[in-house]
N, C-alpha and C positions, 0 to 999 in steps of 0.2 A: 465486461463492464455493462452496467445497466443504463439504458437511455431513457426509460420512462420513470416519471415520478410516481412513487407508490406510497400511500399512507396506510399505516396500521395503528389503530387507536385502541387502547385498553383502559379500563377503569381501575383505580386503586382498590385493593382489598386487604388481604391479611398480611401478617408479618411473614417474610420469606425465609427460605431455607438457608441462604448463605450468610447474609448480613442482616441481622434484625434491625429494622428501622421503622419508625412510626409511619402509618399510612398518611399519604399526602393529599390534601384537599384539591389542589390545582395541578393540572398536568403541566409537564414541561415538554418543549418541542426539541427533538434531537435530530440534527442533520447528519447523515452518515452514508457512505458509499457501500455499506453492507447490502448484499443482494436480498431479494425478497424473502428467500427461505431463512437467511440469517437474521434479517430484520424482524421477521415474525417470531423467531425463536428468542431473540434478545428481548423483545417486547413482552413475551410470555413470562420469561424469567424475571424481568423487572417487575411485572405485576405481582408475581409470587413473593418478591422481596419487598413489596409495599410501595413501589415507585409507579406513579401514574405518568406515562410518557406517550407522546405522539411522535412516531419515528418517520421521518421523511427520507426515503432512499432514492438515490440517483447516482449516475456515474460521477467519478471524482472531479473531472473537469467541469461538468455541469453544475455540481454543487459549489465548486470554487467560484465560478462566474456568478452564481445566484447570490452567494454571500457578499461578494463585492457590490452587486447591484442593489442589495438590500442594506448597504452600509448605513444610509441615513435613517432607515427604519427597520432594524433587525427583527427577523421573525423567529430565529432560533434562540434557544437558551443554552444549548450545549452542541458542540461539534465534535464528532469522534470518527476516526478511521481515515481521515485524509493523511497523506504521506508527508514526510519531512519538509520537502520543498514547499508544498502548498501551505502547510501550517506556518512555516517561517514567513512566507509572503503575507499571509493574512494577519499575522502578528504585527508586521511592519505597518499595516493599514489601521492599526489601533482597534481591531475588532474584538480582542480578548481582554480579560482581566486576570490578575494574578490570583491563583489558588493552588496551594500545594496539597495534593491528596494525601490521605492517611497512608497509602501504600508507597508513596515516594520517600521511603525511609532509607536508612544507611545501607541496606542490602541491594537497593536498586542502583545499578551502575550509573555513574555520572553522565554517560553519553545519552541516557534516556531521560535525564532530568532537564527541564527548562531552566537555564541559568537565571532567568528573570521570573521564574515561577509561574509562567503562563501556560506553557505546553509541556505535557508529560507523555511519554510513549508507553504503550502497554503490550504490543506484540510486534514481532519482527517478521518480515517477509523477504527472503532472498529473491532477487531477480535472476532467473536461472537461464543458463545456456544448456540445452539438453538435446538428445538426438534419438532417433528411431534406431534401436540396436538390431532390429530385424533387417535393416538395410545397410547401416554403417557399422563397421567394427570400431573398437576403441582406437586402433591405430589410424583409422581413416577420419575419425571425428576431430573437430577443432579442439585445440588445447587452451585457446585464449579467445576472448572476444575480438581481439585484433586479427585473428586468423580468418575471420569471415570474409575479408576482401580477397582471399586467395581464389584463383580461377576454379579450383575443384568444387567450390561451394556456390558457384553462380547458379541462381535459381533454386537453391536448396533450402532457403530460409525466408521467412516472412517478416516484413516490418509493417506494423499496424499504424493507425493514426497517431500523430504526434500529440494529440489531445488526450490520449489514453495515459493514465498514470504509469502503467508498466512500460510502454514504449518510451515515454519521456525519461523514465528512470534509467533504462539501459543506454539510451543515447547520451545522457549526461555522464554516465559511468565511463563511456568511451571518450567523450570530449574532454573530460577533466585530465585525462592522461596527456593531453596536449596543451594544458593551460600554462601560460606564461606568468612571470612574476607579477605583472600588472593586472592579472585576472583575465586577460584576453586569450582567445584560442589561436594558436599559431596557424600559419598557412598550411603547414603539414597536416594539422588536425582537420582543417576543412577539406583538404584533398582526400584524406582518409574517409571523411563522411560522404563525400561524393562517390567514392568507390564502393562504400558500404551500400548505398542506395542503388547504384548501378548493378550491383551483384544480387540484389534482393528481389523478391516478389513483394510489391508494395500494395497494400490493401487499406480500405477505410471501414471495413465491417468485420465483425467476428465471424459471420457466415462465410465471407470470402476467405478468411484465414483457414477456417476448418476445411473448406472445399479444397484448398491447396494441399492439405495433408491427405484428404480422402482420395484425391486423384493421383497421389504418389509423387507430385512435384516436390513438395516440401518434405524434408526429413530432419531438419534442425529447427528446434523450437526455442524462441526467445520469449520467455514468459515468466509470470510470477510462480512461486513455488507450487502452490496448490493447482494453478492452471495447467502446469505441465502434466500432472497426473490425470486431471480431468480430460484434457485433450487426448492423451494416449488411450484412456479408457473409452472415450466416445468414438474415436476413429478405429481403435483396435490394433494397437502395436505395443511392443515393449519399449520402455523409455529408460535412458540412463542420463543422469545429471552430471555435468562436468564441474569438478572443483578447479576452476580456471586459474591459469597463471595470472598473477596480479590481482586476484580476488574478483568477487562478484558484488554488484551493488546490493546492499541490504537497505531496504526501506523500513522504517519503524513508524507505525501508525500512532497518531497522537490524539489526545483529548484536551479540550479547553472549554472554558465557560465564557460565553459571550459577554462583552461589556454592555452594561445597561439592562441586563435581564431583570425582570421583576419577580423572578422565581429563584433568587440566589440560594437560599437555604436548601430548597429542593434540588437545585442543580448540584450543589456541593455534595449532598447526600447520595445522589445518583452516581457522580464521578467516583466517590469513595467506594461505593458498592461495585461499580463496573470494573474497576482496575484491581480489585482485591484478589489475592492469590487464589481464594476458593472459587470465585467466579471465572477467573482466567483459566484455571485448571479444568473447570466444567466446560468452558468453551473449547479448550484444546481437545477434550475427550469427544465432544460433539462434532467438531469440524477439522481437527488435526492441525490447527493453527499453533504456532510456537510462541508462547509468552516471552517477555523480556525479563520479568522479575524472577530471580533464582528460586524464591519460595514457590512461585506458581509452576515453574519448570519441574521442581521436585515433586509436586503433586500431580503432574501430568502423566499420561500413558507413556510407556517405555519408548514407543515409536516416536513420540513427540520429543522426548528427551534426547533421542539419538539424532533427530533432525536439527537440534540446537547446535550441534557441532559438525554437521555433515559438510558444510561449505565454508570456505574462507572469505570473510567480508573484505570488500575493497574500501579503504579509508577515503571517505568523502566528507568534507565540511559543508553540510547542507545549508547551514545558515549563511555561509559565505557565497555559495553558488546560487542560492535561491533568487537573488535579484537579477541574475544574468540569464536565467533559464528561458524566460519569455523571448528575449532577444535571440537566443540560440535557436529556439524552435521556429521563430519567425524567419530566420535566415534559411533554415532547412526547408521550410514550406515555400519560400519565394525563390530561392536560388539553387536548391539541390533536388528536392523531390520532383 
């Protein structure tokens, strides 16, 4: 997760390679948690496609807070890349306006379409339980997220800051298994959460997490799909992802147009281009991300197509749980962590 705000500005020029669109006179501001490398690449591709954008990149939690703080005077025209729960919450704050992109057609699964036409999802990211197979065998590795509280895994996994989108997502994935009919978490669920933290190495920085793997303490990684491979490569070990019992949380990143933007036509054109099957497939080729649109998956490299079916998703109604997540995280911070 990135903590610094980074701006990359480009000027509009020619018609692009993927979706031909007229060059736009005024730039649009895009808020996204895409990392610097990805933000620069997206900006360059947007320029080639005739879109003039200023991309502001930051961590997901930081952008979420910024968008709420700017509610009375929005600075963004488009928001892309925040996960389900964050987008659902921002939607309830009346920050978005309805727009159905050209790619939100009959082939796009309904789970990725905003029922009110405000937020549409463009790629999926499994939140993964993985392990260092140089140290653990398949028999020794956990089979479920709920196995992590077992004594043999004490001090073997890291829990990061609850402000991180990834951490928040897997904590929610575990808590919803203990949700009562009224939407509350049972006492058993909170007891589980306490044991989960008691068993973990708890850190507040990416550097501290990496250090736990470098020094050999941690051998089980709770991470987003791409982050699993990145950490294993950086530290130097072979990694195996677990198709967990009960499924793994899948977060789908969304895109929406801010209410009150004065660059509406330009914003619509950018969203149509960004989520198109051609651009999503190009992104998949560049970064290995898995799109959600079947047409984009079909155009993606074989490895990405395989990743689309590698793990079983855990059913989570993000719109329903989104209003509860802040309260859950606050309880974790105040009473458990």
